[in-house]
Each structure stands twice: as C-alpha cells, then as structure tokens.
GUVO-828102 format. One line per field, with one value per atom (N, C-alpha, C): residue number from 1; y, x, z. Coordinates in Angstrom, 2 decimals. Each point is the difference from the previous one (the first is absolute). Layout:
<atoms>
resi <- [NUM,...]
c2 <- [Y,...]
c1 <- [X,...]
c3 <- [Z,...]
</atoms>
This chain:
<atoms>
resi <- [1,1,1,2,2,2,3,3,3,4,4,4,5,5,5,6,6,6,7,7,7,8,8,8,9,9,9,10,10,10,11,11,11,12,12,12,13,13,13,14,14,14,15,15,15,16,16,16,17,17,17,18,18,18,19,19,19,20,20,20,21,21,21,22,22,22,23,23,23,24,24,24,25,25,25,26,26,26,27,27,27,28,28,28,29,29,29,30,30,30,31,31,31,32,32,32,33,33,33,34,34,34,35,35,35,36,36,36,37,37,37,38,38,38,39,39,39,40,40,40,41,41,41,42,42,42,43,43,43,44,44,44,45,45,45,46,46,46,47,47,47,48,48,48,49,49,49,50,50,50,51,51,51,52,52,52,53,53,53,54,54,54,55,55,55,56,56,56,57,57,57,58,58,58,59,59,59,60,60,60,61,61,61,62,62,62,63,63,63,64,64,64,65,65,65,66,66,66]
c2 <- [-1.13,1.27,1.15,0.76,1.05,1.33,0.07,1.20,-0.33,0.78,0.13,0.55,0.90,0.37,-0.77,-1.04,-0.80,-1.06,-0.52,-1.08,0.84,1.12,0.69,0.34,-0.08,0.23,-1.49,-1.13,-1.31,-0.14,0.05,-0.38,0.96,1.23,0.81,-0.57,-0.46,-0.68,-1.19,-0.71,-1.05,0.05,1.18,0.24,-0.17,-0.15,-0.05,1.41,1.13,1.43,0.80,1.00,1.13,1.37,-0.09,1.12,0.87,0.93,0.91,-1.17,0.41,-0.54,0.64,-0.39,0.62,-1.00,0.51,-1.08,-0.15,0.58,-0.42,-1.23,-0.26,-1.31,0.69,-0.76,0.45,-0.98,0.08,-1.00,-0.57,0.92,-0.24,-1.09,-0.03,-0.88,-1.25,0.14,-1.00,-1.09,0.55,-0.54,-0.94,1.06,-0.39,-1.28,-0.06,-0.97,-1.40,0.39,-1.27,-0.59,0.78,-0.29,-1.04,0.25,-0.65,-0.95,-0.10,-1.16,-0.94,0.24,-0.93,-0.69,0.79,-0.38,-1.27,0.12,-0.53,-1.12,-0.18,-0.84,-1.39,-0.67,-1.23,-0.10,0.89,-0.14,0.40,1.07,0.37,-0.36,-0.46,-0.33,1.40,0.92,1.07,0.13,0.64,0.33,1.43,-0.04,1.40,0.95,0.36,1.06,1.24,0.53,1.48,0.52,-1.13,0.70,-0.50,0.98,-0.30,-0.43,-1.47,-0.65,-0.62,-0.64,-0.38,-1.00,-0.99,-0.98,0.93,0.79,0.82,1.01,0.30,0.94,-0.53,-1.76,-0.40,-0.62,-0.37,-0.22,1.23,1.14,1.02,0.35,-0.12,0.38,-1.28,-1.26,-1.03,0.09,0.34,0.11,1.47,0.73,1.26,-0.11,-0.95,-0.04,0.86,0.69,0.78,0.29]
c1 <- [1.04,-1.16,1.05,-0.18,0.83,-0.18,-1.26,-0.44,-1.00,-0.27,-1.65,-0.91,0.52,-1.05,-0.52,0.97,-0.45,-0.80,0.06,-0.77,-1.40,-0.10,-1.12,-1.05,1.14,-0.92,-0.55,0.71,-0.30,-1.20,-0.04,-1.00,-1.42,0.23,-0.97,-0.72,0.69,-0.37,-0.76,0.37,-0.73,-0.93,-0.31,-1.38,0.26,1.38,0.39,0.34,0.27,0.66,-0.81,-0.51,-0.73,0.83,1.08,0.64,0.95,0.72,0.91,1.32,0.31,0.90,1.41,0.75,1.39,1.07,1.00,0.97,0.10,-1.29,-0.01,-0.59,0.38,-0.93,-1.05,-1.27,-0.79,-0.98,-1.06,-0.93,-0.77,-0.47,-0.65,0.70,1.17,0.80,0.39,-0.01,0.16,-1.23,-1.08,-1.48,0.20,-0.03,0.05,0.81,1.10,1.04,-0.45,-0.41,-0.79,-0.85,-1.14,-1.02,0.15,1.01,0.73,0.50,0.76,0.78,-1.13,-1.05,-0.86,-0.83,0.09,-0.96,0.81,1.53,0.82,0.88,-0.38,0.53,0.41,-1.39,0.32,0.62,-0.02,0.71,1.29,0.53,1.24,0.80,-0.97,0.96,0.01,-0.90,0.45,-0.71,0.59,-0.58,-0.35,-1.27,-0.70,0.69,1.43,0.79,-0.45,-0.45,0.23,1.15,1.15,1.21,0.51,0.46,0.35,1.28,0.02,1.24,0.16,1.28,0.45,-1.30,-0.41,-1.05,-1.16,-0.50,-1.37,0.41,0.82,0.73,0.19,0.15,0.05,-1.40,-0.96,-1.06,-0.80,0.25,-0.86,0.29,1.28,0.29,-0.33,-0.12,-0.39,-1.87,-0.46,-1.62,-0.06,0.69,-0.30,0.24,1.03,0.46,1.34,0.46,1.46,0.35]
c3 <- [0.17,-0.13,-0.34,-0.91,0.00,1.09,0.67,0.90,0.70,0.97,0.51,-0.79,-0.84,-0.88,-1.06,-0.41,-1.11,0.64,1.38,0.76,0.22,0.30,0.29,-1.28,-1.39,-1.23,-0.40,0.24,-0.17,0.94,1.15,0.82,-0.03,-0.48,-0.48,-1.19,-1.09,-1.01,0.13,1.16,0.16,1.10,0.43,0.85,1.36,0.20,1.76,0.71,-0.73,0.48,-0.84,1.18,-0.51,0.55,0.35,0.88,-0.99,0.57,-0.74,-0.67,-1.46,-0.40,0.05,0.65,0.47,0.44,0.64,0.28,1.46,0.76,1.42,0.46,1.48,0.25,0.93,0.01,0.65,0.69,0.69,0.49,-1.00,-0.85,-1.29,-0.91,-0.21,-0.73,0.61,1.63,0.66,-0.15,0.04,0.00,-1.37,-1.15,-1.22,-0.28,0.21,-0.04,0.94,1.14,0.77,-0.59,-0.71,-0.68,-1.12,-0.78,-1.19,0.22,1.29,0.65,0.27,0.73,0.57,-1.45,-0.86,-1.72,-0.42,0.13,-0.76,0.80,1.24,1.08,-0.58,-0.51,-0.47,-1.30,-1.16,-1.05,0.20,0.44,0.32,1.27,1.04,1.30,0.74,-0.17,1.06,1.08,0.98,1.41,-0.32,0.87,0.18,0.77,0.03,0.87,-0.26,-1.40,-0.34,-0.43,0.11,-0.56,-1.34,-0.81,-1.23,-0.04,0.18,-0.12,-1.22,-0.07,-1.61,-0.57,0.62,-0.32,-0.28,0.77,-0.30,-1.49,0.05,-1.21,-1.25,0.04,-1.39,-0.10,0.93,-0.34,-0.58,0.56,-0.59,-1.12,-0.55,-1.21,-1.19,0.52,-0.87,0.00,0.75,-0.02,-0.57,-0.02,-0.65,-1.38,-0.48,-1.32,-0.16,0.76,-0.07,1.07]
</atoms>
C-alpha cells in the first residue's frame, strides 16, 4: 500500500469509508479497515483489528483490483 490516502480511496470505492481523503489516521479509517477485515476474514485470513497491516493492505489492493 503506497499511503493512507490510497487506502482511503480504495475503501471509499468499496463502500467502507466516507471520511476525509488525506494521509492522516482517524477513527473513521480504523472503523472502515475493521469492517473490511471482518468482511474478508474467511477469504483472506484477516483479523478485525482496524490496523492497516501488510496482509490487510494486500487484500484491499486485491479486492479493489489495484
């Protein structure tokens, strides 16, 4: 994942995030990541921590298609 802005854009495109698109961390981002992780726990082995770790970033890029 190149940056938080890219993650936020991907999450927004997938319907998980509706906050400000910038490079900052926020509670909105943490909740969006946790929701994404929960929805993809079985297919990508994610735990719903709300942290944008390497596994989550890879799954997000894969699901988003870029």
